[in-house]
C-alpha positions as CSV (number, residue, x, y, z in Angstrom):
1,X,0.0,0.0,0.0
2,X,1.2,3.5,-0.8
3,X,-0.2,7.0,-0.6
4,X,-0.7,8.9,-3.8
5,X,-1.8,12.4,-4.7
6,X,-4.7,12.1,-7.2
7,X,-7.1,14.4,-9.0
8,X,-10.7,13.3,-8.7
9,X,-14.4,14.2,-9.0
10,X,-16.7,13.0,-6.2
11,X,-19.4,10.9,-7.7
12,X,-21.3,9.9,-4.6
13,X,-20.9,9.3,-0.8
14,X,-22.4,7.0,1.7
15,X,-22.4,7.7,5.4
16,X,-20.9,4.9,7.4
17,X,-21.2,4.6,11.2
18,X,-21.3,7.7,13.2
19,X,-18.5,9.7,11.6
20,X,-17.1,8.0,8.5
21,X,-18.0,8.0,4.8
22,X,-17.4,5.7,1.8
23,X,-16.7,7.9,-1.2
24,X,-17.0,7.0,-4.8
25,X,-14.4,8.9,-6.8
26,X,-13.7,9.2,-10.5
27,X,-10.0,9.9,-10.7
28,X,-7.7,10.9,-13.5
29,X,-5.0,8.4,-12.4
30,X,-7.1,5.3,-11.5
31,X,-10.6,5.8,-12.9
32,X,-13.4,5.0,-10.6
33,X,-12.4,3.9,-7.1
34,X,-14.1,3.6,-3.7
35,X,-12.3,5.0,-0.7
36,X,-13.0,4.9,3.1
37,X,-12.8,8.4,4.6
38,X,-12.4,7.9,8.4
39,X,-13.9,10.7,10.4
40,X,-15.0,12.6,7.3
41,X,-18.3,13.8,8.8
42,X,-16.5,15.4,11.7
43,X,-13.1,16.4,10.4
44,X,-13.3,19.8,8.7
45,X,-9.5,20.2,8.7
46,X,-8.9,17.1,6.6
47,X,-12.0,17.2,4.4
48,X,-14.2,20.2,4.9
49,X,-16.7,20.4,2.1
50,X,-14.5,18.5,-0.3
51,X,-16.6,15.4,-0.3
52,X,-19.8,17.0,-1.6
53,X,-21.2,15.4,-4.7
54,X,-19.6,16.6,-8.0
55,X,-16.8,18.5,-6.2
56,X,-13.5,18.4,-8.0
57,X,-10.7,17.7,-5.6
58,X,-7.0,16.9,-5.1
59,X,-6.7,14.1,-2.5
60,X,-4.2,11.9,-0.8
61,X,-5.3,8.3,-1.1
62,X,-3.8,5.1,0.2
63,X,-4.3,3.0,-2.9
64,X,-5.0,-0.7,-2.5
65,X,-7.1,-3.4,-4.0
66,X,-10.7,-3.1,-2.9
67,X,-11.6,-0.2,-0.6
68,X,-8.9,2.5,-0.7
69,X,-8.1,4.9,2.2
70,X,-8.8,8.6,1.7
71,X,-6.4,10.5,3.9
72,X,-7.1,14.1,3.0
73,X,-8.9,16.1,0.3
74,X,-8.6,19.7,-0.9
75,X,-11.1,21.5,-3.1
76,X,-10.1,22.4,-6.6
77,X,-13.7,23.6,-7.4
78,X,-16.9,23.2,-5.5
79,X,-18.9,24.6,-8.4
80,X,-20.8,27.3,-6.5
81,X,-22.9,28.4,-9.5
82,X,-24.1,24.9,-10.1
83,X,-25.1,24.5,-6.5
84,X,-27.2,27.7,-6.8
85,X,-29.4,26.4,-9.6
86,X,-31.7,23.3,-9.4
87,X,-31.5,22.4,-13.0
88,X,-27.7,22.6,-13.0
89,X,-27.6,20.4,-9.9
90,X,-29.8,17.8,-11.6
91,X,-27.6,17.7,-14.7
92,X,-24.4,17.4,-12.6
93,X,-25.8,14.6,-10.4
94,X,-27.0,12.8,-13.5
95,X,-23.6,13.0,-15.2
96,X,-21.9,11.7,-12.1
97,X,-24.3,8.8,-11.7
98,X,-24.0,7.8,-15.4
99,X,-20.2,7.7,-15.0
100,X,-20.5,5.7,-11.8
101,X,-22.9,3.2,-13.3
102,X,-21.1,2.7,-16.6
103,X,-17.4,2.6,-15.7
104,X,-15.3,-0.3,-14.5
105,X,-13.6,0.0,-11.1
106,X,-9.9,0.7,-11.1
107,X,-9.5,1.3,-14.8
108,X,-8.0,4.7,-15.8
109,X,-10.1,6.6,-18.4
110,X,-8.4,10.0,-18.7
111,X,-10.5,11.1,-21.7
112,X,-13.7,10.5,-19.8
113,X,-12.3,12.3,-16.7
114,X,-11.6,15.3,-18.9
115,X,-15.0,15.1,-20.5
116,X,-16.8,15.0,-17.1
117,X,-14.6,17.9,-15.8
118,X,-15.4,19.9,-18.9
119,X,-19.1,19.3,-18.6
120,X,-19.1,20.5,-14.9
121,X,-17.1,23.6,-16.0
122,X,-19.7,24.2,-18.7
123,X,-22.6,23.9,-16.2
124,X,-20.7,26.3,-13.9
125,X,-20.6,29.0,-16.5
126,X,-23.6,28.4,-18.8
127,X,-27.3,27.6,-18.1
128,X,-28.0,23.8,-18.1
129,X,-29.0,22.8,-21.6
130,X,-30.3,19.6,-23.1
131,X,-27.9,19.9,-26.0
132,X,-24.9,19.9,-23.6
133,X,-26.3,16.9,-21.9
134,X,-26.6,15.0,-25.2
135,X,-23.0,16.1,-26.2
136,X,-21.8,14.6,-22.9
137,X,-23.7,11.4,-23.4
138,X,-22.6,10.6,-27.0
139,X,-19.0,11.3,-26.1
140,X,-19.2,9.2,-23.0
141,X,-20.6,6.3,-25.0
142,X,-17.9,6.7,-27.6
143,X,-15.1,6.7,-25.0
144,X,-16.5,3.6,-23.3
145,X,-16.9,1.7,-26.6
146,X,-20.7,1.7,-26.4
147,X,-21.3,4.2,-29.2
148,X,-24.3,3.3,-31.4
149,X,-23.5,2.7,-35.1
150,X,-24.2,6.1,-36.8
151,X,-22.9,5.5,-40.3
152,X,-24.0,2.0,-41.2
153,X,-26.3,-0.8,-40.0
154,X,-24.8,-2.9,-37.2
155,X,-26.5,-6.0,-38.6
156,X,-25.5,-5.9,-42.3
157,X,-23.1,-3.0,-42.4
158,X,-25.0,-1.3,-45.2
159,X,-24.6,2.6,-45.2
160,X,-27.7,4.4,-43.9
161,X,-27.6,7.1,-46.6
162,X,-30.6,9.3,-47.3
163,X,-33.1,6.8,-45.9
164,X,-31.8,7.3,-42.4
165,X,-32.3,4.5,-39.9
166,X,-34.8,2.8,-37.6
167,X,-34.1,3.0,-33.9
168,X,-34.6,-0.2,-31.9
169,X,-35.5,-0.4,-28.2
170,X,-31.9,-1.3,-27.4
171,X,-30.8,2.1,-28.7
172,X,-29.2,0.7,-31.8
173,X,-30.0,2.2,-35.2
174,X,-30.4,-0.4,-38.0
175,X,-31.3,-0.1,-41.7
176,X,-34.8,-0.6,-43.0
177,X,-33.9,-3.9,-44.7
178,X,-32.9,-5.4,-41.4
179,X,-35.9,-4.2,-39.3
180,X,-39.6,-3.9,-40.1
181,X,-40.3,-1.6,-37.2
182,X,-38.6,1.1,-35.2
183,X,-38.5,4.8,-34.6
184,X,-37.3,6.6,-37.8
185,X,-34.1,8.5,-37.4
186,X,-33.4,11.3,-39.9
187,X,-29.9,11.4,-41.4
188,X,-29.3,14.8,-39.9
189,X,-29.7,13.2,-36.4
190,X,-26.9,10.8,-37.1
191,X,-24.8,13.5,-38.7
192,X,-25.1,15.8,-35.6
193,X,-24.0,13.0,-33.3
194,X,-21.0,12.4,-35.4
195,X,-20.2,16.1,-35.3
196,X,-20.4,16.0,-31.5
197,X,-17.5,13.4,-31.5
198,X,-15.5,15.4,-34.0
199,X,-15.2,18.4,-31.7
200,X,-14.0,18.5,-28.1
201,X,-16.0,21.7,-27.3
202,X,-19.4,22.0,-25.7
203,X,-21.7,24.4,-27.7
204,X,-20.1,23.9,-31.1
205,X,-23.0,21.6,-32.4
206,X,-26.4,23.3,-32.7
207,X,-29.5,21.0,-32.4
208,X,-32.8,22.2,-33.8
209,X,-35.7,21.2,-31.4
210,X,-37.0,18.4,-33.6
211,X,-33.5,17.0,-34.1
212,X,-32.7,17.3,-30.4
213,X,-35.8,15.2,-29.6
214,X,-34.6,12.4,-31.9
215,X,-31.1,12.5,-30.4
216,X,-32.6,12.3,-26.9
217,X,-34.6,9.2,-27.6
218,X,-31.6,7.5,-29.2
219,X,-29.3,8.3,-26.3
220,X,-31.8,7.6,-23.6
221,X,-32.3,4.1,-24.9
222,X,-28.6,3.5,-25.4
223,X,-27.7,4.7,-21.9
224,X,-30.5,2.6,-20.4
225,X,-29.2,-0.5,-22.2
226,X,-25.6,-0.1,-21.0
227,X,-26.1,1.4,-17.5
228,X,-27.3,-1.9,-16.1
229,X,-29.6,-0.3,-13.6
230,X,-32.1,2.5,-13.2
231,X,-30.6,5.9,-12.6
232,X,-32.1,7.7,-9.5
233,X,-30.9,11.0,-10.7
234,X,-32.7,10.7,-14.0
235,X,-36.1,11.0,-12.3
236,X,-35.0,14.1,-10.6
237,X,-33.6,15.5,-13.8
238,X,-36.8,14.9,-15.6
239,X,-38.8,16.6,-12.8
240,X,-36.8,19.8,-13.0
241,X,-36.3,19.9,-16.8
242,X,-39.2,21.5,-18.8
């Protein structure tokens, strides 16, 4: 066992006993890890507000297999503007839960860490927007290897072309020759999602309302298929989002 200084985003916490916490962290160096923070609920000197959900921190962690030991944490950003807006809170919590549900433990994913950090920075400086949420989701799916096929049918490999595709319940678009039913997807929808992965900047891709609705259905189904469980934060997000 050894102590490391790591960069991390707090995904969630669970109170343990009278004064301790078990913290789920998404770190730049080790990916998703769980750490035991002894005395975290009482010790303001070692932790303060650093273990609040979606806080970005620098921490000292005793790394070991299984449950790591969180020794100390300092705030890089607590995202005060997010915490002052209910919609932004809902989007931030949702992003953290998606990452927690879909990432393997102890596997470094630096591109995903940077994506999550960039999304939180975006929520801190701009109003929460459905387009930014969808930008985050398609890039997350791409990084994790779960990206739906956007250029050609996953069943027969035929290009979608001007006919678009039919969206299946699993979130996978297929061609009309391979499926008799499904929700139609316009070629512009598939093109916009490809554009999201071609740029690393939030706000660069503009979604007209009707296209955003199609993108939302596709990504909702794909996330649900790969998350492996229901997301508690999704219900809250849907309640506060018009």
